[in-house]
C-alpha positions as CSV (number, residue, x, y, z in Angstrom):
1,X,47.2,-13.0,-20.1
2,X,45.2,-12.6,-16.9
3,X,42.0,-14.5,-16.5
4,X,39.5,-13.7,-13.7
5,X,35.8,-13.3,-12.9
6,X,33.6,-10.3,-12.4
7,X,30.6,-11.5,-10.5
8,X,28.8,-8.2,-10.7
9,X,28.8,-8.2,-14.5
10,X,25.2,-9.4,-15.2
11,X,24.3,-7.9,-18.5
12,X,25.6,-6.5,-21.8
13,X,25.7,-3.0,-20.4
14,X,27.9,-4.2,-17.5
15,X,30.2,-6.0,-19.9
16,X,30.5,-2.8,-22.0
17,X,31.5,-0.9,-18.8
18,X,34.0,-3.6,-17.9
19,X,35.5,-3.6,-21.4
20,X,35.6,0.2,-21.4
21,X,37.3,0.4,-18.0
22,X,39.9,-2.2,-18.8
23,X,40.5,-1.0,-22.4
24,X,41.4,2.4,-21.0
25,X,44.3,1.0,-19.0
26,X,47.7,1.6,-20.5
27,X,49.3,-1.7,-21.7
28,X,46.0,-3.5,-22.3
29,X,46.0,-5.1,-25.8
30,X,42.8,-7.1,-25.8
31,X,39.8,-7.7,-23.5
32,X,37.6,-10.9,-23.9
33,X,34.4,-11.1,-21.9
34,X,31.9,-13.9,-21.5
35,X,28.9,-12.4,-19.7
36,X,27.2,-15.8,-19.1
37,X,30.2,-17.2,-17.1
38,X,31.3,-13.8,-15.9
39,X,34.8,-14.6,-17.2
40,X,37.2,-11.9,-18.3
41,X,40.6,-12.3,-20.1
42,X,43.0,-9.5,-20.5
43,X,46.1,-9.6,-22.6
44,X,48.9,-7.1,-22.6
45,X,51.4,-5.6,-20.2
46,X,49.1,-4.1,-17.6
47,X,49.6,-5.2,-14.1
48,X,46.9,-6.9,-12.0
49,X,46.9,-4.1,-9.5
50,X,46.1,-1.5,-12.2
51,X,43.4,-3.7,-13.7
52,X,41.8,-4.1,-10.3
53,X,41.9,-0.4,-9.6
54,X,40.2,0.3,-13.0
55,X,37.5,-2.2,-12.3
56,X,36.9,-0.9,-8.8
57,X,36.7,2.7,-10.0
58,X,34.0,1.5,-12.5
59,X,32.1,-0.2,-9.6
60,X,33.1,-3.8,-10.1
61,X,34.9,-6.2,-7.8
62,X,37.0,-8.8,-9.6
63,X,37.6,-12.3,-8.2
64,X,40.7,-14.3,-8.9
65,X,42.8,-11.4,-10.0
66,X,46.2,-11.7,-8.3
67,X,47.0,-9.2,-5.6
68,X,50.6,-7.9,-5.3
């Protein structure tokens, strides 16, 4: 499981966009989001680089996601 923050996620619509972007990544099994704390947890086999790319493509900048 990878846990990180998405500071730009400020509302339910943002959370839905983040969930949609991450859920479309091959290997992602589950996405848990807490909008209030801006915390995201992703379980599955997807790499941090692929998750970062998906979030950036959706317009979000993750914090605390490992960089290869």
